[in-house]
C-alpha positions in Angstrom: 0.0 0.0 0.0 1.4 3.4 -0.9 0.9 6.4 1.3 -0.4 9.4 -0.7 -0.9 11.8 2.2 1.2 13.2 4.9 1.2 11.3 8.1 1.8 13.1 11.4 4.9 11.2 12.2 8.0 13.0 11.4 9.4 10.0 9.6 8.6 12.1 6.6 8.0 15.6 7.9 10.7 18.2 7.7 10.9 21.3 9.9 7.1 21.6 10.3 6.3 21.4 6.6 2.6 20.4 6.2 2.4 20.1 2.5 2.7 16.9 0.5 4.8 18.7 -2.1 8.0 17.1 -3.2 10.1 18.2 -0.2 12.2 15.0 0.3 15.1 16.8 -1.2 14.4 20.1 0.4 16.5 21.5 3.3 14.8 22.4 6.6 14.3 26.0 5.6 12.0 24.8 2.8 13.7 26.8 0.1 17.1 25.3 -0.7 17.6 21.8 -2.2 19.7 19.2 -0.6 22.1 19.5 -3.5 22.5 23.2 -2.9 23.0 22.6 0.8 25.7 19.9 0.5 27.6 21.8 -2.2 28.5 24.6 0.2 30.7 23.9 3.3 29.0 26.8 5.3 25.5 25.4 4.6 26.7 21.9 5.5 27.7 23.2 8.9 24.4 25.0 9.2 22.5 21.8 8.4 24.3 20.0 11.1 23.3 22.7 13.5 19.6 21.9 12.8 20.3 18.4 14.0 20.9 19.9 17.4 17.4 21.5 17.5 14.9 20.5 20.2 17.3 19.2 22.8 15.2 19.3 26.0 15.9 21.8 28.6 14.9 19.6 31.6 14.9 20.9 35.2 12.0 23.3 35.9 11.3 24.1 32.3 8.3 22.0 31.9 4.9 23.7 31.7 4.1 25.4 35.1 7.6 25.7 36.4 7.7 22.1 37.6 10.3 19.4 37.3 7.7 17.1 36.0 9.5 13.7 35.9 10.8 14.4 39.5 7.3 15.3 40.7 5.9 12.1 39.0 8.3 9.8 40.8 8.3 9.0 44.6 11.0 11.7 45.2 8.7 14.7 45.2 5.3 16.2 45.4 4.7 19.6 43.7 3.3 22.5 45.7 1.6 23.5 42.5 -0.8 20.5 42.7 -3.8 22.7 42.4 -2.8 24.2 39.2 -2.7 23.2 35.5 0.9 22.1 35.2 2.1 18.7 34.0 2.3 16.9 37.3 -1.0 18.2 38.8 -2.9 17.0 35.7 -1.4 13.6 36.1 -2.1 13.6 39.9 -5.8 14.2 39.0 -5.9 11.6 36.2 -6.4 14.3 33.5 -4.5 12.3 30.9 -5.4 10.6 27.7 -3.7 9.3 24.5 -4.9 12.4 22.7 -3.9 14.9 25.3 -1.1 13.8 27.7 0.5 16.6 29.7 4.0 14.9 29.8 4.2 14.0 26.2 2.8 17.4 25.1 4.7 19.6 27.6 6.2 22.7 26.2 9.6 23.6 27.7 9.6 27.4 27.4 7.4 30.2 26.1 9.2 30.3 22.7 8.1 26.7 22.1 4.5 27.0 23.2 2.0 26.2 20.4 4.9 25.6 17.9 4.3 22.6 15.7 6.6 19.7 16.5 8.1 21.3 19.5 5.5 20.5 22.2 5.3 16.8 21.4 8.1 14.4 22.2 7.0 11.9 19.6 6.9 14.3 16.7 9.8 16.4 17.9 12.3 13.6 18.2 11.3 11.9 14.9 11.8 15.2 13.2 15.4 15.3 14.6 16.1 11.7 13.7 15.0 12.5 10.1 17.4 15.4 9.9 20.3 13.4 11.4 19.6 10.6 8.9 19.6 12.9 5.9 22.8 14.5 7.1 24.5 11.0 7.4 23.2 10.1 3.9 24.7 13.2 2.3 27.9 14.0 4.2 30.1 11.5 2.3 29.8 13.5 -0.9 29.3 16.9 0.7 31.6 19.9 0.2 33.6 20.4 3.4 36.6 22.4 4.4 38.6 19.3 5.3 38.3 15.6 5.7 38.6 16.1 9.4 35.5 18.1 9.4 33.7 15.5 7.3 34.6 12.7 9.8 33.7 14.8 12.9 30.4 16.0 11.4 29.4 12.5 10.5 30.2 11.2 14.0 28.2 14.1 15.6 25.1 13.2 13.6 25.4 9.6 14.6 25.5 10.5 18.3 22.7 12.9 17.9 20.5 10.3 16.2 21.4 7.9 19.0 20.4 10.5 21.6 17.0 11.2 20.0 16.3 7.5 19.6 17.2 7.0 23.3 14.7 9.6 24.4 12.0 7.9 22.3 12.7 4.6 23.9 12.7 6.0 27.4 9.3 7.6 27.0 7.6 5.3 24.5 9.4 1.9 24.5 9.2 0.1 21.2 9.8 2.3 18.0 10.7 1.5 14.4 14.3 1.4 13.3 14.5 3.8 10.4 17.9 3.6 8.8 17.2 5.7 5.7 15.1 8.7 4.7 11.6 7.6 3.7 10.0 9.0 0.6 6.4 10.3 0.7 5.3 7.5 -1.7 7.1 4.8 0.2 5.4 1.5 1.1 4.8 1.8 4.9 2.9 -1.5 5.2 5.9 -3.4 6.5 6.9 -0.8 9.1 6.9 -2.3 12.7 7.7 -1.2 16.2 10.9 -3.1 16.9 11.8 -4.6 20.3 13.6 -2.3 22.6 16.6 -4.5 22.5 16.8 -4.2 18.7 16.3 -0.5 18.8 19.1 -0.3 21.4 21.4 -2.3 19.2 20.8 0.3 16.4 21.5 3.0 18.9 24.7 1.1 19.7 25.7 1.1 16.0 25.4 4.8 15.9 27.4 5.3 19.1 30.1 2.9 17.8 30.3 4.8 14.5 31.2 7.9 16.6 33.5 6.2 19.1 35.6 4.8 16.2 35.9 8.2 14.6 39.5 9.5 14.5 38.3 13.1 14.8 35.5 13.2 17.4 37.0 14.5 20.6 36.6 13.0 24.0 35.9 16.3 25.7 34.9 19.8 24.5 37.6 22.3 25.5 36.2 25.6 24.1 33.0 27.3 25.2 31.9 28.0 21.6 31.6 24.3 21.0 29.9 23.7 24.4 27.0 21.6 23.2 28.8 19.5 20.5 28.8 15.7 20.7 31.8 13.7 21.9 32.9 10.1 22.3 32.1 10.4 26.0 28.5 11.2 25.1 28.3 8.2 22.8 29.5 6.0 25.6 27.1 7.4 28.0 24.1 6.8 25.7 25.3 3.3 24.9 25.7 2.6 28.6 22.3 3.9 29.6 20.3 2.3 26.8 21.8 -1.2 27.3 20.5 -0.9 30.9 17.0 -0.1 29.6 17.1 -3.0 27.1 18.0 -5.5 29.9 15.3 -4.1 32.4 12.1 -6.1 33.0 9.8 -3.6 31.4 11.6 -4.0 28.0 13.5 -7.3 27.9 10.6 -9.4 26.7 11.6 -12.3 28.9 15.2 -12.4 27.6 18.2 -12.1 29.9 20.5 -9.3 28.5 22.2 -8.5 31.8 25.5 -10.0 31.0 25.7 -8.0 27.8 24.6 -4.9 29.7 27.4 -5.6 32.3 30.0 -5.8 29.6 28.9 -2.7 27.8 28.8 -0.7 31.0 32.1 -2.0 32.2 33.6 -0.9 28.9 31.9 2.5 29.2 33.3 3.2 32.6 36.8 2.1 31.6 36.7 4.1 28.4 35.6 7.2 30.2 38.1 6.9 33.0 40.9 6.1 30.6 40.2 9.3 28.8 40.2 11.8 31.7 36.8 11.5 33.3 36.6 11.1 37.1 34.3 12.0 40.0 34.4 15.6 41.2 35.6 15.1 44.7 37.2 18.3 46.0 35.2 21.5 46.6 37.0 24.4 45.0 34.7 27.0 46.5 34.4 26.3 50.3 33.3 29.9 50.9 30.0 29.2 49.2 29.6 25.4 49.7 31.4 24.9 53.0 33.8 22.1 54.0 31.3 19.3 54.6 31.8 15.8 53.2 29.3 16.5 50.4 30.4 20.0 49.6 31.8 19.0 46.3 28.7 17.0 45.5 26.6 20.2 46.0 29.0 22.3 44.0 28.9 20.0 41.0 25.2 20.8 40.3 25.5 24.5 40.8 28.6 25.2 38.8 28.9 24.8 35.0 31.5 22.5 33.8 34.5 24.4 32.4 35.7 24.1 28.8 39.4 23.6 29.1 41.8 20.8 28.4 42.3 20.1 32.1 38.9 21.1 33.6 38.1 21.5 37.3 35.0 19.4 36.7 36.0 16.1 35.0 32.8 14.4 35.9 30.3 16.2 33.7 30.0 14.4 30.3 27.5 16.6 28.5 25.7 19.7 29.6 23.2 22.1 27.9 24.3 25.6 27.2 22.5 28.9 27.4 19.6 27.7 29.6 19.4 27.4 33.4 17.7 24.2 34.6 16.6 25.5 38.0 16.0 29.0 39.3 16.5 30.4 42.8 12.9 31.7 43.2 11.3 28.4 42.3 11.8 25.1 44.1 13.4 26.7 47.1 12.1 27.7 50.6 8.7 29.4 51.1 6.9 31.0 54.1 3.4 31.6 55.3 1.4 34.7 54.6 3.6 36.1 51.8 5.1 35.4 48.4 7.7 33.1 49.9 10.7 34.4 51.8 11.7 37.8 50.3 9.8 37.3 47.1 10.3 33.6 46.4 7.8 32.8 43.7 7.0 29.2 44.8 8.5 26.4 46.7 7.9 24.1 43.7 8.4 20.4 44.0 8.9 19.3 47.6 11.0 16.2 48.6 8.8 13.4 50.0 9.4 11.4 53.2 10.0 8.5 50.8 13.1 10.2 49.5 14.3 11.1 53.0 13.9 7.5 54.0 16.3 6.5 51.3 19.3 8.2 52.9 21.3 5.8 55.0 22.7 6.6 58.4 26.4 7.4 58.7 27.3 3.7 59.5 26.1 2.9 56.0 22.9 1.1 57.0 19.6 1.7 55.3 16.9 3.2 57.6 14.2 0.9 56.2 14.1 -2.7 55.1 14.8 -2.2 51.4 12.9 -5.3 50.4 9.7 -4.3 52.2 10.1 -0.6 53.4 6.5 0.0 54.6 4.1 -2.2 56.5 1.0 -0.5 55.0 -0.3 0.7 51.6 0.0 4.4 52.6 3.6 4.3 53.8 2.6 5.5 57.3 4.1 2.5 59.0 7.8 2.3 58.2 9.4 -1.2 58.4 12.7 -0.3 60.0 15.9 -2.1 59.2 16.6 -4.2 62.3 20.3 -3.8 61.8 20.2 0.0 62.0 21.2 1.3 65.4 21.8 4.9 64.5 18.4 6.0 63.4 16.2 7.7 66.0 12.6 8.5 64.9 12.6 11.3 67.5 15.7 12.8 65.9 15.3 11.6 62.3 17.8 13.9 60.6 20.8 13.1 62.8 23.6 10.8 61.7 22.5 10.7 58.0 24.3 10.4 54.7 25.8 13.9 54.0 24.1 14.0 50.6 20.8 14.4 52.4 21.6 17.9 53.7 22.8 18.9 50.2 19.6 17.6 48.5 16.9 18.9 50.8 16.1 21.1 53.8 14.1 19.9 56.8 12.9 21.4 60.1 16.0 22.7 61.8 18.1 23.1 58.6 19.9 26.4 58.2 20.3 28.5 55.1 21.6 32.0 54.2 19.1 34.5 52.9 20.1 38.1 52.1 23.2 37.6 54.2 21.3 36.4 57.3 21.4 32.8 58.6 17.9 31.5 59.0 16.5 28.2 60.4 13.8 26.2 58.6 10.6 26.0 60.7 8.2 23.5 59.2 6.3 23.0 62.5 2.7 24.3 62.9 3.0 28.1 63.4 6.6 28.1 62.1 7.7 30.5 59.4 7.9 27.7 56.8 5.0 25.6 58.1 3.4 22.8 56.1 0.4 23.9 54.1 -1.7 21.2 52.3 -4.0 23.7 50.6 -3.7 23.0 46.8 -4.3 26.7 46.1 -1.2 27.8 48.0 2.2 27.4 46.3 4.6 29.0 48.7 4.8 26.4 51.5 5.8 22.8 51.5 3.3 20.0 51.2 5.7 17.5 52.6 7.7 19.1 55.5 10.7 19.5 53.2 12.2 21.9 50.7 14.5 21.2 47.8 18.0 22.6 47.7 20.3 20.4 45.6 20.1 22.7 42.5 20.1 25.9 44.5 23.4 27.6 45.2 23.7 28.5 48.9 23.0 32.2 49.4 20.7 32.5 46.4 17.8 34.9 47.0 15.9 37.8 45.5 18.8 40.2 46.3 21.3 37.6 45.1 19.4 35.9 42.2 21.9 33.2 41.2 20.7 31.0 38.4 21.7 27.3 38.4 23.8 26.3 35.4 22.4 24.5 32.4 21.2 20.9 32.8 23.9 18.2 32.9 22.5 15.4 30.7 25.2 12.9 31.7 27.8 12.7 34.4 30.2 9.9 35.3 28.5 8.9 38.6 25.4 7.9 36.7 27.4 5.7 34.3 29.2 4.1 37.3 25.8 3.3 38.9 24.5 1.9 35.5 27.5 -0.4 35.6 26.8 -1.3 39.3 23.2 -2.2 38.4 24.1 -4.3 35.4 26.9 -6.1 37.4 24.5 -6.9 40.3 21.8 -8.2 38.0 24.4 -10.3 36.1 25.8 -11.8 39.3 29.1 -9.9 39.3 28.7 -8.9 42.9 32.2 -7.8 43.6 32.2 -5.4 40.7 28.8 -4.1 41.7 30.1 -3.5 45.3 33.2 -1.8 44.1 31.2 0.6 41.9 28.8 1.6 44.6 31.7 2.0 47.1 33.3 4.4 44.7 30.3 6.6 44.7 29.8 6.5 48.4 33.5 7.3 49.1 33.1 10.7 47.6 30.9 11.8 50.5 32.7 9.8 53.2 30.1 7.0 53.4 31.3 3.5 54.3 31.6 0.7 51.9 28.8 -1.8 51.4 29.1 -4.7 53.7 30.8 -7.8 52.4 28.8 -11.0 51.7 25.6 -9.4 50.4 23.5 -11.8 48.3 22.6 -10.9 44.8 19.1 -9.9 45.9 20.5 -7.7 48.6 23.1 -6.2 46.2 20.4 -5.3 43.7 18.4 -3.5 46.4 21.4 -1.6 47.6 22.3 -0.5 44.1 18.7 0.7 43.6 18.9 2.6 46.9 22.1 4.2 45.9 20.7 5.4 42.6 17.8 7.1 44.4 20.1 8.9 46.8 22.9 9.9 44.4 20.7 10.8 41.4 17.8 12.5 43.2 16.2 15.3 41.2 18.1 14.3 38.0 15.1 12.7 36.3 16.5 9.2 36.7 14.1 8.0 39.3 11.1 8.5 37.0 12.5 6.0 34.5 14.0 3.7 37.1 10.7 3.0 38.8 9.1 2.2 35.4 11.8 0.1 33.8 12.1 -2.1 37.0 8.4 -3.1 36.5 7.2 -6.1 34.6 5.1 -5.1 31.5 1.9 -5.8 33.5 3.2 -4.1 36.6 2.2 -0.6 37.9 3.4 2.1 40.3 0.8 1.7 43.0 3.3 0.5 45.6 5.8 3.3 45.1 3.9 6.3 43.9 0.2 6.1 44.6 0.4 7.1 48.3 3.2 9.5 49.4 4.0 10.9 52.7 5.4 14.0 54.5 6.7 14.5 58.0 5.3 17.0 60.4 7.3 18.3 63.4 5.1 18.6 66.4 6.6 21.1 68.9 6.7 20.0 72.5 6.4 22.2 75.5 10.1 21.9 76.2 10.9 23.1 72.7 11.9 19.6 71.3 10.0 17.9 68.5 8.1 14.7 67.8 7.8 13.8 64.2 4.6 12.3 62.7 4.2 10.9 59.2 1.1 11.9 57.3 -0.5 11.3 53.9 0.0 14.3 51.6 -3.3 13.8 50.0 -6.5 12.0 51.1 -6.8 10.6 47.6 -4.5 8.2 45.8 -2.2 10.0 43.3 -2.9 9.4 39.7 -0.4 8.3 37.1 0.2 4.9 38.8 -1.6 2.5 36.5 0.1 -0.1 34.2 -0.5 2.3 31.2 1.5 5.0 33.0 4.7 3.0 32.6 5.0 4.5 29.0 3.6 7.5 27.3 0.9 7.1 24.7 1.7 7.5 21.0 -0.3 10.4 19.6 -3.8 9.1 18.7 -4.0 10.3 15.1 -0.5 9.0 14.5 -1.2 5.6 16.0 -4.5 5.3 14.1 -2.9 6.1 10.7 0.0 3.8 11.2 -2.3 1.0 12.3 -4.5 1.5 9.2 -1.4 1.2 7.0 0.4 -1.7 8.7 -2.5 -3.6 10.2 -0.9 -3.7 13.6 -1.5 -1.7 16.8 0.9 1.1 17.4 -0.5 2.3 20.7 1.1 1.5 24.0 -0.9 -0.9 26.4 -3.7 0.7 28.3 -4.1 3.7 26.0 
């Protein structure tokens, strides 16, 4: 069957063109032919630049100033839950295959209502199309040097791998499209390939870049800040093999040994080429001298573009856009627009995230296999081996990363040069407020601080640097997970121990079983990668295809300090909402394919293109 009309999918749509005119050989501006473009070295470079379009901003730049993937995991609950943002709509169950707030989120005002920029599915297929066209034409293109040709080709391969990886993360199975598709092509044989097969295609693209003689390992000049590197290729390859091996995607096949080998090679390649954890705080005046000072500095300082950078951990970061802002997602107060003009406290860390931080002796607070004795998480199942945790003093003796990730009752912070103390108890300046119409105070008893530079306030409006897409610690934890799942327990332990050593946490105990090791790796991922959009995908890919998120995300809790007559506090857990949170059904493990797109492709191929439950 021949398609004689434009389908919505950007398999065949260029740059928002909606006509069925003969545009296959037309460049993205709609005027020049491909022959014209690839006959001019300047235009070749410009075409490659279009392949970098639509990179997501992440952080708070989803609709409604909310870090949506964080707020849709068990790490956070947004204070904007009464509004019309992405997460609140999911909380209320206002989602459908035709209108899904996550899939259709716009990331800044310039993208609102712009075709193909507020839809992950269309946006990323458009970019894959551009990358494919560039790869098809670069061999015969006019370039200034063969070095340029080789590097440009490698960059396009990595970019295509990245956009494919994003599609897999959000939608699961997708077609593997190796070549540009003509408008009159026969689409009847097109299929959604298994995630493993798509990942193998992603791996091919990554390898094409890794084996390039001219793609650098690290960007060393600011003007090239966003460009692809071999390190990015390894990071994508590492992460996606982890997805392919995970229960949600593996179709009953065991790919963990392969994931282990790929991730081992990724870690070794990165370390052998100058990547290492950022361990020493270079600005103690701002970040202090605590064990996790370097950890906090990492997220609030842009990686430097020099041959021997201060930050050798960041693999790839955005440029030109902040990912968090001081006046959102920080601390708020009662009766006013936050402290000193704070716009909103944004997403608030949950008690579930706080529970994840070990005590200083390295023991989990809760039993990781069965952390709660009730559906609503109000009855914690404490780890019987933990002797340092005190429910009446719950923030003492905890992993140093906790204080650099969130603020709790009794935390101190500097605001307009004055040291203040967080007061989340009833009547306190930062008390809990569960009213959905009030966005200034915490819903959970906690405030976020990981991506806020100490001292940031209205009078000192310090913006967080651009989003770090990949950093070495995540790749090390990818390796740890694959090693644990494949039974290489010593390697898994060594990888987790390396991450913990940065902040002075003790090594994992010797002799853990495979099941125990897997649980410890998952726990470490939640702690180390909190607020970095990893937890959203981790919780989903760890599920079986018929699983759901009811156990982890349906009921979430906060912690209320109750002030005693002697000035001390008792701490009481409570349900943030009296209703179960939406977005926890089996269908919510993946986003829906746009309805019209799925229907047209089903009509052509005779197979369903929609994800289960939608």
